[in-house]
C-alpha positions in Angstrom: 0.0 0.0 0.0 2.9 2.4 0.7 6.1 3.1 -1.1 8.2 5.8 -2.6 5.2 7.2 -4.5 3.1 7.5 -1.4 -0.1 5.6 -0.4 -2.1 3.8 -3.0 -5.2 1.8 -2.2 -5.0 -1.7 -3.9 -8.6 -1.3 -5.0 -11.8 0.3 -3.9 -11.7 0.7 -0.1 -14.1 2.2 2.4 -11.5 3.0 5.0 -7.9 2.5 5.9 -6.1 2.9 9.2 -2.6 4.3 9.3 -0.1 3.9 12.2 2.9 6.3 12.0 3.7 8.8 9.3 0.7 10.2 7.4 1.7 11.8 4.1 -1.9 12.6 3.1 -4.7 10.9 1.3 -4.2 11.9 -2.3 -4.1 8.3 -3.6 -6.7 6.8 -1.3 -9.7 8.1 -3.2 -12.8 8.4 -1.0 -11.6 6.1 1.7 -12.1 7.3 5.3 -8.8 7.5 7.1 -8.2 6.6 10.7 -4.7 7.6 11.9 -3.0 6.3 15.0 -0.2 8.8 15.9 2.1 9.9 18.6 2.1 13.6 17.6 -0.2 15.9 15.8 0.8 17.8 12.7 -0.6 20.3 10.2 -1.8 18.1 7.4 -3.0 19.4 4.0 -5.7 16.8 4.1 -6.3 15.7 7.8 -7.5 12.2 8.6 -11.1 11.6 9.3 -10.3 10.3 12.8 -7.1 10.8 14.8 -6.4 8.5 17.7 -3.5 9.7 19.9 -1.3 6.8 21.0 1.5 6.6 23.5 5.2 6.8 22.6 7.8 4.3 23.7 8.7 6.8 26.5 5.1 6.4 27.9 4.9 2.6 28.1 7.0 -0.4 28.9 7.5 -3.3 26.5 10.0 -4.8 24.1 11.2 -4.8 20.5 12.7 -7.7 18.5 15.2 -7.1 15.8 15.7 -9.1 12.6 17.9 -11.6 14.5 15.2 -12.2 17.1 17.1 -10.4 19.9 14.7 -8.7 22.3 15.3 -5.3 23.8 13.2 -4.4 26.8 12.4 -0.9 27.9 10.5 0.8 30.7 8.2 3.8 30.7 10.0 7.1 31.5 6.9 9.4 31.6 3.3 8.9 32.4 1.1 9.1 29.4 -1.6 11.8 29.2 -5.1 10.7 30.2 -6.4 11.3 26.7 -3.8 9.0 25.1 -4.1 5.2 24.6 -1.5 2.5 24.2 -1.8 1.1 20.7 -2.3 -2.4 22.0 -5.4 -1.2 23.9 -6.8 0.4 20.7 -6.4 -2.8 18.8 -7.9 -4.9 21.7 -10.9 -2.6 21.6 -11.6 -3.0 17.9 -10.8 -6.7 17.5 -13.8 -9.0 17.2 
């Protein structure tokens, strides 16, 4: 869906959700856009829904690299009350 030329829907879609960078919706047609982001920005074409999610500084967890090595981290700051952890967002929308 993404690439050097930007976002392109593979066919007709009614919505898409984006996690991370949001370059705009130029190639998404009429699809509704739900964007999970750490920080707001001034978009030329804002998403239909913006869900603020925590940064790695506001949660504890781990990352795995391509070799399978896990790196653990601890929260440094409390997350704002209006921000969710991405895992909680996905748990809330999963069937």
